[in-house]
Phi, psi and omega in degrees: 000138180264178185274343184299315178297326179293320178295318179296320178291323175295318176297321178297320177295318178297316179292325178296319177296320177294320178296319179296319182286334179279347189305319184282334184263318184217098184292322181296313179297324179295319179293317178298316179295326176295321178295318177295325177299312180297320179297317179294319180294315179296318178299317179295317180293315180296323178293323182289324182274353180289000000 
């Protein structure tokens, strides 16, 4: 296993926290950040099982 999937999963966690904290102030930015979070998490998982 390489380090790239671990970095992507860590990034997804960081982005999820940002999305959660933005929810009360800017819902659109929070949703966009949530979509990027899901993309990073899926990419990390798919890269890890490849």
